[in-house]
N, CA, C, O and the ligand as a Tripos MOL2 file, in Angstrom:
@<TRIPOS>MOLECULE
protein
  265   263    67     0     0
PROTEIN
NO_CHARGES

@<TRIPOS>ATOM
      1 N         -45.6210   -9.8670    2.2930 N.3       1 MET1
      2 CA        -44.9870   -9.6750    3.6070 C.3       1 MET1
      3 C         -45.9140   -8.8870    4.5350 C.2       1 MET1
      4 O         -45.9320   -7.6560    4.5310 O.2       1 MET1
      5 N         -46.6580   -9.6130    5.3030 N.am      2 ASP2
      6 CA        -47.5680   -8.9410    6.2270 C.3       2 ASP2
      7 C         -47.1740   -9.2790    7.6600 C.2       2 ASP2
      8 O         -47.9930   -9.7190    8.4670 O.2       2 ASP2
      9 N         -45.8950   -9.0600    7.9480 N.am      3 THR3
     10 CA        -45.3640   -9.4130    9.2620 C.3       3 THR3
     11 C         -45.9500   -8.5610   10.3840 C.2       3 THR3
     12 O         -45.9400   -8.9520   11.5510 O.2       3 THR3
     13 N         -46.4550   -7.4050   10.0120 N.am      4 LEU4
     14 CA        -47.0100   -6.5370   11.0630 C.3       4 LEU4
     15 C         -48.4560   -6.8990   11.4140 C.2       4 LEU4
     16 O         -49.0390   -6.3630   12.3560 O.2       4 LEU4
     17 N         -49.0050   -7.8060   10.6450 N.am      5 LEU5
     18 CA        -50.3580   -8.2480   10.9490 C.3       5 LEU5
     19 C         -50.3100   -9.2860   12.0660 C.2       5 LEU5
     20 O         -49.9870  -10.4510   11.8320 O.2       5 LEU5
     21 N         -50.6270   -8.8630   13.2440 N.am      6 ALA6
     22 CA        -50.5460   -9.7550   14.3850 C.3       6 ALA6
     23 C         -51.8600  -10.4870   14.5890 C.2       6 ALA6
     24 O         -52.9130   -9.8730   14.7640 O.2       6 ALA6
     25 N         -51.7830  -11.7850   14.5650 N.am      7 SER7
     26 CA        -52.9570  -12.5860   14.8850 C.3       7 SER7
     27 C         -52.9710  -12.8150   16.3870 C.2       7 SER7
     28 O         -52.1430  -12.2610   17.1100 O.2       7 SER7
     29 N         -53.9020  -13.6230   16.8550 N.am      8 LYS8
     30 CA        -53.9340  -13.8240   18.3000 C.3       8 LYS8
     31 C         -52.7670  -14.6730   18.7970 C.2       8 LYS8
     32 O         -52.4450  -14.6660   19.9840 O.2       8 LYS8
     33 N         -52.1360  -15.4080   17.8720 N.am      9 ASP9
     34 CA        -50.9780  -16.2060   18.2490 C.3       9 ASP9
     35 C         -49.6660  -15.4660   18.0110 C.2       9 ASP9
     36 O         -48.6160  -15.8620   18.5160 O.2       9 ASP9
     37 N         -49.7390  -14.4050   17.2490 N.am     10 HIS10
     38 CA        -48.5360  -13.6540   16.9400 C.3      10 HIS10
     39 C         -48.6000  -12.2960   17.6200 C.2      10 HIS10
     40 O         -49.6360  -11.6320   17.6400 O.2      10 HIS10
     41 N         -47.4590  -11.9060   18.1750 N.am     11 LYS11
     42 CA        -47.3700  -10.5800   18.7640 C.3      11 LYS11
     43 C         -46.2140   -9.8510   18.0990 C.2      11 LYS11
     44 O         -45.2240  -10.4620   17.6960 O.2      11 LYS11
     45 N         -46.3540   -8.5540   17.9920 N.am     12 VAL12
     46 CA        -45.3020   -7.7860   17.3270 C.3      12 VAL12
     47 C         -44.2230   -7.4260   18.3400 C.2      12 VAL12
     48 O         -44.4840   -6.7830   19.3560 O.2      12 VAL12
     49 N         -43.0200   -7.8540   18.0370 N.am     13 CYS13
     50 CA        -41.8680   -7.5930   18.8920 C.3      13 CYS13
     51 C         -41.5210   -6.1030   18.8440 C.2      13 CYS13
     52 O         -41.4750   -5.5090   17.7670 O.2      13 CYS13
     53 N         -41.2790   -5.5090   20.0020 N.am     14 VAL14
     54 CA        -40.9790   -4.0690   20.0470 C.3      14 VAL14
     55 C         -39.5970   -3.7500   19.4900 C.2      14 VAL14
     56 O         -39.3220   -2.6060   19.1280 O.2      14 VAL14
     57 N         -38.7300   -4.7480   19.4190 N.am     15 ILE15
     58 CA        -37.3680   -4.5000   18.9510 C.3      15 ILE15
     59 C         -37.2260   -4.6960   17.4450 C.2      15 ILE15
     60 O         -36.7170   -3.8140   16.7530 O.2      15 ILE15
     61 N         -37.6670   -5.8320   16.9340 N.am     16 CYS16
     62 CA        -37.4850   -6.0830   15.4970 C.3      16 CYS16
     63 C         -38.7400   -5.7730   14.6810 C.2      16 CYS16
     64 O         -38.7140   -5.8280   13.4510 O.2      16 CYS16
     65 N         -39.8350   -5.4480   15.3680 N.am     17 ASP17
     66 CA        -41.0930   -5.1160   14.6900 C.3      17 ASP17
     67 C         -41.6540   -6.2520   13.8320 C.2      17 ASP17
     68 O         -42.4180   -6.0210   12.8960 O.2      17 ASP17
     69 N         -41.2690   -7.4500   14.1610 N.am     18 GLN18
     70 CA        -41.7830   -8.6120   13.4420 C.3      18 GLN18
     71 C         -42.8250   -9.3130   14.3060 C.2      18 GLN18
     72 O         -42.7320   -9.3240   15.5330 O.2      18 GLN18
     73 N         -43.8150   -9.8950   13.6450 N.am     19 ALA19
     74 CA        -44.8120  -10.6650   14.3730 C.3      19 ALA19
     75 C         -44.2490  -12.0470   14.6740 C.2      19 ALA19
     76 O         -43.8950  -12.8000   13.7660 O.2      19 ALA19
     77 N         -44.1740  -12.3620   15.9410 N.am     20 LYS20
     78 CA        -43.5910  -13.6350   16.3590 C.3      20 LYS20
     79 C         -44.5270  -14.3510   17.3170 C.2      20 LYS20
     80 O         -45.3750  -13.7370   17.9650 O.2      20 LYS20
     81 N         -44.3520  -15.6600   17.3910 N.am     21 VAL21
     82 CA        -45.1780  -16.4590   18.2900 C.3      21 VAL21
     83 C         -44.5190  -16.5880   19.6540 C.2      21 VAL21
     84 O         -45.1580  -16.4480   20.6970 O.2      21 VAL21
     85 N         -43.1930  -16.8670   19.6120 N.am     22 ARG22
     86 CA        -42.4860  -17.1200   20.8650 C.3      22 ARG22
     87 C         -41.7480  -15.8800   21.3510 C.2      22 ARG22
     88 O         -41.0850  -15.1840   20.5820 O.2      22 ARG22
     89 N         -41.8800  -15.6280   22.6390 N.am     23 GLY23
     90 CA        -41.1920  -14.4820   23.2010 C.3      23 GLY23
     91 C         -41.6550  -14.2360   24.6210 C.2      23 GLY23
     92 O         -42.3910  -15.0350   25.2000 O.2      23 GLY23
     93 N         -41.2100  -13.1150   25.1740 N.am     24 ILE24
     94 CA        -41.5910  -12.7840   26.5430 C.3      24 ILE24
     95 C         -42.3750  -11.4800   26.5670 C.2      24 ILE24
     96 O         -42.2410  -10.6350   25.6810 O.2      24 ILE24
     97 N         -43.1840  -11.3400   27.5880 N.am     25 HIS25
     98 CA        -43.9240  -10.1030   27.7700 C.3      25 HIS25
     99 C         -43.2090   -9.2320   28.7830 C.2      25 HIS25
    100 O         -42.8390   -9.6700   29.8720 O.2      25 HIS25
    101 N         -43.0280   -7.9900   28.3870 N.am     26 LEU26
    102 CA        -42.3830   -7.0430   29.2800 C.3      26 LEU26
    103 C         -43.3490   -5.8760   29.4190 C.2      26 LEU26
    104 O         -43.6010   -5.1480   28.4590 O.2      26 LEU26
    105 N         -43.8800   -5.7050   30.6050 N.am     27 TYR27
    106 CA        -44.9390   -4.7330   30.8140 C.3      27 TYR27
    107 C         -46.0610   -5.0160   29.8280 C.2      27 TYR27
    108 O         -46.6130   -6.1160   29.8390 O.2      27 TYR27
    109 N         -46.4080   -4.0860   28.9970 N.am     28 THR28
    110 CA        -47.5010   -4.3110   28.0520 C.3      28 THR28
    111 C         -46.9770   -4.7130   26.6860 C.2      28 THR28
    112 O         -47.7530   -4.9340   25.7560 O.2      28 THR28
    113 N         -45.6540   -4.8090   26.5630 N.am     29 SER29
    114 CA        -45.0760   -5.1020   25.2630 C.3      29 SER29
    115 C         -44.5110   -6.5030   25.1780 C.2      29 SER29
    116 O         -44.4980   -7.2550   26.1530 O.2      29 SER29
    117 N         -44.0460   -6.8330   23.9870 N.am     30 PHE30
    118 CA        -43.6020   -8.1810   23.6950 C.3      30 PHE30
    119 C         -42.2200   -8.1570   23.0540 C.2      30 PHE30
    120 O         -41.9490   -7.3520   22.1630 O.2      30 PHE30
    121 N         -41.3590   -9.0390   23.5150 N.am     31 ILE31
    122 CA        -40.0260   -9.1840   22.9220 C.3      31 ILE31
    123 C         -39.8860  -10.6310   22.4910 C.2      31 ILE31
    124 O         -40.0930  -11.5460   23.2880 O.2      31 ILE31
    125 N         -39.5310  -10.8390   21.2220 N.am     32 CYS32
    126 CA        -39.4290  -12.1970   20.7100 C.3      32 CYS32
    127 C         -38.1900  -12.8960   21.2700 C.2      32 CYS32
    128 O         -37.2550  -12.2570   21.7520 O.2      32 CYS32
    129 N         -38.2160  -14.2100   21.1910 N.am     33 THR33
    130 CA        -37.1270  -15.0190   21.7330 C.3      33 THR33
    131 C         -35.7790  -14.6330   21.1420 C.2      33 THR33
    132 O         -34.7790  -14.5560   21.8550 O.2      33 THR33
    133 N         -35.7590  -14.3900   19.8310 N.am     34 GLU34
    134 CA        -34.5190  -14.0270   19.1560 C.3      34 GLU34
    135 C         -33.9310  -12.7370   19.7150 C.2      34 GLU34
    136 O         -32.7390  -12.6620   20.0130 O.2      34 GLU34
    137 N         -34.7820  -11.7240   19.8530 N.am     35 CYS35
    138 CA        -34.3090  -10.4350   20.3630 C.3      35 CYS35
    139 C         -33.9290  -10.5210   21.8320 C.2      35 CYS35
    140 O         -33.0040   -9.8470   22.2850 O.2      35 CYS35
    141 N         -34.6450  -11.3510   22.5660 N.am     36 GLU36
    142 CA        -34.3300  -11.5240   23.9750 C.3      36 GLU36
    143 C         -32.9220  -12.0960   24.1070 C.2      36 GLU36
    144 O         -32.1270  -11.6370   24.9270 O.2      36 GLU36
    145 N         -32.6270  -13.1040   23.2900 N.am     37 LYS37
    146 CA        -31.2970  -13.7260   23.2950 C.3      37 LYS37
    147 C         -30.2290  -12.7190   22.9050 C.2      37 LYS37
    148 O         -29.1720  -12.6420   23.5310 O.2      37 LYS37
    149 N         -30.5160  -11.9460   21.8610 N.am     38 GLU38
    150 CA        -29.5970  -10.9170   21.3880 C.3      38 GLU38
    151 C         -29.2870   -9.9280   22.4980 C.2      38 GLU38
    152 O         -28.1360   -9.5700   22.7500 O.2      38 GLU38
    153 N         -30.3510   -9.5060   23.1430 N.am     39 LEU39
    154 CA        -30.2340   -8.5110   24.2050 C.3      39 LEU39
    155 C         -29.3870   -9.0290   25.3610 C.2      39 LEU39
    156 O         -28.5500   -8.3110   25.9090 O.2      39 LEU39
    157 N         -29.6170  -10.2730   25.7150 N.am     40 ILE40
    158 CA        -28.8840  -10.8710   26.8290 C.3      40 ILE40
    159 C         -27.4140  -11.0510   26.4850 C.2      40 ILE40
    160 O         -26.5420  -10.8450   27.3290 O.2      40 ILE40
    161 N         -27.1380  -11.4450   25.2170 N.am     41 SER41
    162 CA        -25.7560  -11.7330   24.8200 C.3      41 SER41
    163 C         -24.9850  -10.4990   24.3760 C.2      41 SER41
    164 O         -23.7730  -10.5620   24.1690 O.2      41 SER41
    165 N         -25.6840   -9.3770   24.2280 N.am     42 THR42
    166 CA        -25.0030   -8.1520   23.8040 C.3      42 THR42
    167 C         -24.3620   -7.4620   25.0010 C.2      42 THR42
    168 O         -25.0050   -7.2290   26.0250 O.2      42 THR42
    169 N         -23.0970   -7.1460   24.8520 N.am     43 ASP43
    170 CA        -22.3770   -6.4660   25.9160 C.3      43 ASP43
    171 C         -22.8900   -5.0350   26.0490 C.2      43 ASP43
    172 O         -23.2510   -4.4060   25.0540 O.2      43 ASP43
    173 N         -22.9220   -4.5260   27.2680 N.am     44 THR44
    174 CA        -23.4430   -3.1770   27.4990 C.3      44 THR44
    175 C         -22.5930   -2.0930   26.8370 C.2      44 THR44
    176 O         -23.0530   -0.9670   26.6490 O.2      44 THR44
    177 N         -21.3360   -2.4390   26.4810 N.am     45 SER45
    178 CA        -20.4690   -1.4740   25.7950 C.3      45 SER45
    179 C         -20.6670   -1.4990   24.2850 C.2      45 SER45
    180 O         -20.1540   -0.6390   23.5690 O.2      45 SER45
    181 N         -21.4050   -2.4810   23.8110 N.am     46 ASN46
    182 CA        -21.6960   -2.6030   22.3880 C.3      46 ASN46
    183 C         -22.7190   -1.5360   21.9830 C.2      46 ASN46
    184 O         -23.7350   -1.3710   22.6580 O.2      46 ASN46
    185 N         -22.4590   -0.8050   20.8810 N.am     47 PRO47
    186 CA        -23.4060    0.2330   20.4450 C.3      47 PRO47
    187 C         -24.8150   -0.3250   20.1870 C.2      47 PRO47
    188 O         -25.8180    0.3800   20.3000 O.2      47 PRO47
    189 N         -24.8480   -1.5990   19.8420 N.am     48 LYS48
    190 CA        -26.1360   -2.2400   19.5760 C.3      48 LYS48
    191 C         -27.0100   -2.2580   20.8290 C.2      48 LYS48
    192 O         -28.2370   -2.2000   20.7500 O.2      48 LYS48
    193 N         -26.3600   -2.3390   21.9680 N.am     49 TYR49
    194 CA        -27.0850   -2.3870   23.2380 C.3      49 TYR49
    195 C         -27.8810   -1.1100   23.4580 C.2      49 TYR49
    196 O         -28.9980   -1.1290   23.9750 O.2      49 TYR49
    197 N         -27.2700    0.0080   23.0470 N.am     50 LYS50
    198 CA        -27.9530    1.3050   23.1730 C.3      50 LYS50
    199 C         -29.1950    1.3500   22.2950 C.2      50 LYS50
    200 O         -30.2260    1.9180   22.6530 O.2      50 LYS50
    201 N         -29.0500    0.7260   21.1340 N.am     51 TYR51
    202 CA        -30.1890    0.6530   20.2160 C.3      51 TYR51
    203 C         -31.3430   -0.1070   20.8690 C.2      51 TYR51
    204 O         -32.5020    0.2990   20.7840 O.2      51 TYR51
    205 N         -31.0030   -1.2090   21.5160 N.am     52 TYR52
    206 CA        -32.0270   -1.9880   22.2030 C.3      52 TYR52
    207 C         -32.6610   -1.1760   23.3330 C.2      52 TYR52
    208 O         -33.8770   -1.1950   23.5200 O.2      52 TYR52
    209 N         -31.8370   -0.4830   24.0650 N.am     53 LEU53
    210 CA        -32.3410    0.3190   25.1820 C.3      53 LEU53
    211 C         -33.3000    1.3970   24.6960 C.2      53 LEU53
    212 O         -34.3160    1.6800   25.3300 O.2      53 LEU53
    213 N         -32.9520    1.9920   23.5550 N.am     54 THR54
    214 CA        -33.8200    3.0210   22.9860 C.3      54 THR54
    215 C         -35.1910    2.4360   22.6680 C.2      54 THR54
    216 O         -36.2300    3.0430   22.9300 O.2      54 THR54
    217 N         -35.1570    1.2410   22.0970 N.am     55 LYS55
    218 CA        -36.4010    0.5510   21.7760 C.3      55 LYS55
    219 C         -37.1810    0.2130   23.0430 C.2      55 LYS55
    220 O         -38.4010    0.3670   23.1090 O.2      55 LYS55
    221 N         -36.4400   -0.2500   24.0410 N.am     56 LEU56
    222 CA        -37.0780   -0.6750   25.2810 C.3      56 LEU56
    223 C         -37.5900    0.4950   26.1110 C.2      56 LEU56
    224 O         -38.4900    0.3350   26.9350 O.2      56 LEU56
    225 N         -37.0220    1.6500   25.8930 N.am     57 LYS57
    226 CA        -37.4460    2.8390   26.6260 C.3      57 LYS57
    227 C         -38.9380    3.1050   26.4220 C.2      57 LYS57
    228 O         -39.6520    3.5630   27.3150 O.2      57 LYS57
    229 N         -39.3680    2.7920   25.1980 N.am     58 LYS58
    230 CA        -40.7870    2.9540   24.8860 C.3      58 LYS58
    231 C         -41.6330    2.0370   25.7530 C.2      58 LYS58
    232 O         -42.7890    2.3210   26.0660 O.2      58 LYS58
    233 N         -41.0090    0.9230   26.1280 N.am     59 VAL59
    234 CA        -41.7250   -0.0770   26.9210 C.3      59 VAL59
    235 C         -41.6930    0.2750   28.3930 C.2      59 VAL59
    236 O         -42.7170    0.2530   29.0750 O.2      59 VAL59
    237 N         -40.4950    0.6040   28.8780 N.am     60 THR60
    238 CA        -40.3240    0.8090   30.3050 C.3      60 THR60
    239 C         -40.8140    2.1680   30.7770 C.2      60 THR60
    240 O         -41.0430    2.3720   31.9690 O.2      60 THR60
    241 N         -40.9750    3.1010   29.8370 N.am     61 THR61
    242 CA        -41.5280    4.3990   30.1930 C.3      61 THR61
    243 C         -42.9750    4.4590   29.7280 C.2      61 THR61
    244 O         -43.2400    4.6950   28.5490 O.2      61 THR61
    245 N         -43.8890    4.2510   30.6250 N.am     62 PRO62
    246 CA        -45.2950    4.2520   30.2210 C.3      62 PRO62
    247 C         -45.7280    5.6150   29.6920 C.2      62 PRO62
    248 O         -45.4230    6.6610   30.2650 O.2      62 PRO62
    249 N         -46.4360    5.5620   28.5990 N.am     63 GLN63
    250 CA        -46.9210    6.8090   28.0120 C.3      63 GLN63
    251 C         -48.1380    7.2910   28.7950 C.2      63 GLN63
    252 O         -49.0230    6.5180   29.1610 O.2      63 GLN63
    253 N         -48.1450    8.5850   29.0320 N.am     64 ILE64
    254 CA        -49.2910    9.1580   29.7360 C.3      64 ILE64
    255 C         -50.3530    9.5160   28.6990 C.2      64 ILE64
    256 O         -50.1620   10.3800   27.8430 O.2      64 ILE64
    257 N         -51.4490    8.8310   28.8110 N.am     65 LEU65
    258 CA        -52.5250    9.0690   27.8600 C.3      65 LEU65
    259 C         -53.3830   10.2330   28.3150 C.2      65 LEU65
    260 O         -53.8850   10.2540   29.4390 O.2      65 LEU65
    261 N         -53.5430   11.1940   27.4310 N.am     66 SER66
    262 CA        -54.3430   12.3470   27.8180 C.3      66 SER66
    263 C         -55.5980   12.4360   26.9490 C.2      66 SER66
    264 O         -56.4060   13.3480   27.1230 O.2      66 SER66
    265 ZN        -37.7680   -9.3590   17.9460 Zn       67 ZN67
@<TRIPOS>BOND
     1     1     2 1
     2     2     3 1
     3     3     4 2
     4     3     5 am
     5     5     6 1
     6     6     7 1
     7     7     8 2
     8     7     9 am
     9     9    10 1
    10    10    11 1
    11    11    12 2
    12    11    13 am
    13    13    14 1
    14    14    15 1
    15    15    16 2
    16    15    17 am
    17    17    18 1
    18    18    19 1
    19    19    20 2
    20    19    21 am
    21    21    22 1
    22    22    23 1
    23    23    24 2
    24    23    25 am
    25    25    26 1
    26    26    27 1
    27    27    28 2
    28    27    29 am
    29    29    30 1
    30    30    31 1
    31    31    32 2
    32    31    33 am
    33    33    34 1
    34    34    35 1
    35    35    36 2
    36    35    37 am
    37    37    38 1
    38    38    39 1
    39    39    40 2
    40    39    41 am
    41    41    42 1
    42    42    43 1
    43    43    44 2
    44    43    45 am
    45    45    46 1
    46    46    47 1
    47    47    48 2
    48    47    49 am
    49    49    50 1
    50    50    51 1
    51    51    52 2
    52    51    53 am
    53    53    54 1
    54    54    55 1
    55    55    56 2
    56    55    57 am
    57    57    58 1
    58    58    59 1
    59    59    60 2
    60    59    61 am
    61    61    62 1
    62    62    63 1
    63    63    64 2
    64    63    65 am
    65    65    66 1
    66    66    67 1
    67    67    68 2
    68    67    69 am
    69    69    70 1
    70    70    71 1
    71    71    72 2
    72    71    73 am
    73    73    74 1
    74    74    75 1
    75    75    76 2
    76    75    77 am
    77    77    78 1
    78    78    79 1
    79    79    80 2
    80    79    81 am
    81    81    82 1
    82    82    83 1
    83    83    84 2
    84    83    85 am
    85    85    86 1
    86    86    87 1
    87    87    88 2
    88    87    89 am
    89    89    90 1
    90    90    91 1
    91    91    92 2
    92    91    93 am
    93    93    94 1
    94    94    95 1
    95    95    96 2
    96    95    97 am
    97    97    98 1
    98    98    99 1
    99    99   100 2
   100    99   101 am
   101   101   102 1
   102   102   103 1
   103   103   104 2
   104   103   105 am
   105   105   106 1
   106   106   107 1
   107   107   108 2
   108   107   109 am
   109   109   110 1
   110   110   111 1
   111   111   112 2
   112   111   113 am
   113   113   114 1
   114   114   115 1
   115   115   116 2
   116   115   117 am
   117   117   118 1
   118   118   119 1
   119   119   120 2
   120   119   121 am
   121   121   122 1
   122   122   123 1
   123   123   124 2
   124   123   125 am
   125   125   126 1
   126   126   127 1
   127   127   128 2
   128   127   129 am
   129   129   130 1
   130   130   131 1
   131   131   132 2
   132   131   133 am
   133   133   134 1
   134   134   135 1
   135   135   136 2
   136   135   137 am
   137   137   138 1
   138   138   139 1
   139   139   140 2
   140   139   141 am
   141   141   142 1
   142   142   143 1
   143   143   144 2
   144   143   145 am
   145   145   146 1
   146   146   147 1
   147   147   148 2
   148   147   149 am
   149   149   150 1
   150   150   151 1
   151   151   152 2
   152   151   153 am
   153   153   154 1
   154   154   155 1
   155   155   156 2
   156   155   157 am
   157   157   158 1
   158   158   159 1
   159   159   160 2
   160   159   161 am
   161   161   162 1
   162   162   163 1
   163   163   164 2
   164   163   165 am
   165   165   166 1
   166   166   167 1
   167   167   168 2
   168   167   169 am
   169   169   170 1
   170   170   171 1
   171   171   172 2
   172   171   173 am
   173   173   174 1
   174   174   175 1
   175   175   176 2
   176   175   177 am
   177   177   178 1
   178   178   179 1
   179   179   180 2
   180   179   181 am
   181   181   182 1
   182   182   183 1
   183   183   184 2
   184   183   185 am
   185   185   186 1
   186   186   187 1
   187   187   188 2
   188   187   189 am
   189   189   190 1
   190   190   191 1
   191   191   192 2
   192   191   193 am
   193   193   194 1
   194   194   195 1
   195   195   196 2
   196   195   197 am
   197   197   198 1
   198   198   199 1
   199   199   200 2
   200   199   201 am
   201   201   202 1
   202   202   203 1
   203   203   204 2
   204   203   205 am
   205   205   206 1
   206   206   207 1
   207   207   208 2
   208   207   209 am
   209   209   210 1
   210   210   211 1
   211   211   212 2
   212   211   213 am
   213   213   214 1
   214   214   215 1
   215   215   216 2
   216   215   217 am
   217   217   218 1
   218   218   219 1
   219   219   220 2
   220   219   221 am
   221   221   222 1
   222   222   223 1
   223   223   224 2
   224   223   225 am
   225   225   226 1
   226   226   227 1
   227   227   228 2
   228   227   229 am
   229   229   230 1
   230   230   231 1
   231   231   232 2
   232   231   233 am
   233   233   234 1
   234   234   235 1
   235   235   236 2
   236   235   237 am
   237   237   238 1
   238   238   239 1
   239   239   240 2
   240   239   241 am
   241   241   242 1
   242   242   243 1
   243   243   244 2
   244   243   245 am
   245   245   246 1
   246   246   247 1
   247   247   248 2
   248   247   249 am
   249   249   250 1
   250   250   251 1
   251   251   252 2
   252   251   253 am
   253   253   254 1
   254   254   255 1
   255   255   256 2
   256   255   257 am
   257   257   258 1
   258   258   259 1
   259   259   260 2
   260   259   261 am
   261   261   262 1
   262   262   263 1
   263   263   264 2
@<TRIPOS>SUBSTRUCTURE
     1 MET1         2 RESIDUE 1 A MET
     2 ASP2         6 RESIDUE 1 A ASP
     3 THR3        10 RESIDUE 1 A THR
     4 LEU4        14 RESIDUE 1 A LEU
     5 LEU5        18 RESIDUE 1 A LEU
     6 ALA6        22 RESIDUE 1 A ALA
     7 SER7        26 RESIDUE 1 A SER
     8 LYS8        30 RESIDUE 1 A LYS
     9 ASP9        34 RESIDUE 1 A ASP
    10 HIS10       38 RESIDUE 1 A HIS
    11 LYS11       42 RESIDUE 1 A LYS
    12 VAL12       46 RESIDUE 1 A VAL
    13 CYS13       50 RESIDUE 1 A CYS
    14 VAL14       54 RESIDUE 1 A VAL
    15 ILE15       58 RESIDUE 1 A ILE
    16 CYS16       62 RESIDUE 1 A CYS
    17 ASP17       66 RESIDUE 1 A ASP
    18 GLN18       70 RESIDUE 1 A GLN
    19 ALA19       74 RESIDUE 1 A ALA
    20 LYS20       78 RESIDUE 1 A LYS
    21 VAL21       82 RESIDUE 1 A VAL
    22 ARG22       86 RESIDUE 1 A ARG
    23 GLY23       90 RESIDUE 1 A GLY
    24 ILE24       94 RESIDUE 1 A ILE
    25 HIS25       98 RESIDUE 1 A HIS
    26 LEU26      102 RESIDUE 1 A LEU
    27 TYR27      106 RESIDUE 1 A TYR
    28 THR28      110 RESIDUE 1 A THR
    29 SER29      114 RESIDUE 1 A SER
    30 PHE30      118 RESIDUE 1 A PHE
    31 ILE31      122 RESIDUE 1 A ILE
    32 CYS32      126 RESIDUE 1 A CYS
    33 THR33      130 RESIDUE 1 A THR
    34 GLU34      134 RESIDUE 1 A GLU
    35 CYS35      138 RESIDUE 1 A CYS
    36 GLU36      142 RESIDUE 1 A GLU
    37 LYS37      146 RESIDUE 1 A LYS
    38 GLU38      150 RESIDUE 1 A GLU
    39 LEU39      154 RESIDUE 1 A LEU
    40 ILE40      158 RESIDUE 1 A ILE
    41 SER41      162 RESIDUE 1 A SER
    42 THR42      166 RESIDUE 1 A THR
    43 ASP43      170 RESIDUE 1 A ASP
    44 THR44      174 RESIDUE 1 A THR
    45 SER45      178 RESIDUE 1 A SER
    46 ASN46      182 RESIDUE 1 A ASN
    47 PRO47      186 RESIDUE 1 A PRO
    48 LYS48      190 RESIDUE 1 A LYS
    49 TYR49      194 RESIDUE 1 A TYR
    50 LYS50      198 RESIDUE 1 A LYS
    51 TYR51      202 RESIDUE 1 A TYR
    52 TYR52      206 RESIDUE 1 A TYR
    53 LEU53      210 RESIDUE 1 A LEU
    54 THR54      214 RESIDUE 1 A THR
    55 LYS55      218 RESIDUE 1 A LYS
    56 LEU56      222 RESIDUE 1 A LEU
    57 LYS57      226 RESIDUE 1 A LYS
    58 LYS58      230 RESIDUE 1 A LYS
    59 VAL59      234 RESIDUE 1 A VAL
    60 THR60      238 RESIDUE 1 A THR
    61 THR61      242 RESIDUE 1 A THR
    62 PRO62      246 RESIDUE 1 A PRO
    63 GLN63      250 RESIDUE 1 A GLN
    64 ILE64      254 RESIDUE 1 A ILE
    65 LEU65      258 RESIDUE 1 A LEU
    66 SER66      262 RESIDUE 1 A SER
    67 ZN67       265 GROUP 0 **** ****
């Protein structure tokens, strides 16, 4: 199981941490098609949505490199 080994065709999804081929780019990160669908279909009142937001926070809040 070397799912974290990203080749040039595979990118590691920020939500499920799996290397996937299909997905969308959000800022500098990648979200796979499956997680994108999950995110869209998850109600904002669902606790799972908060989990996604926590994951996405890493994406939407750029880290200041010092
Ligand atoms: Zn994913």
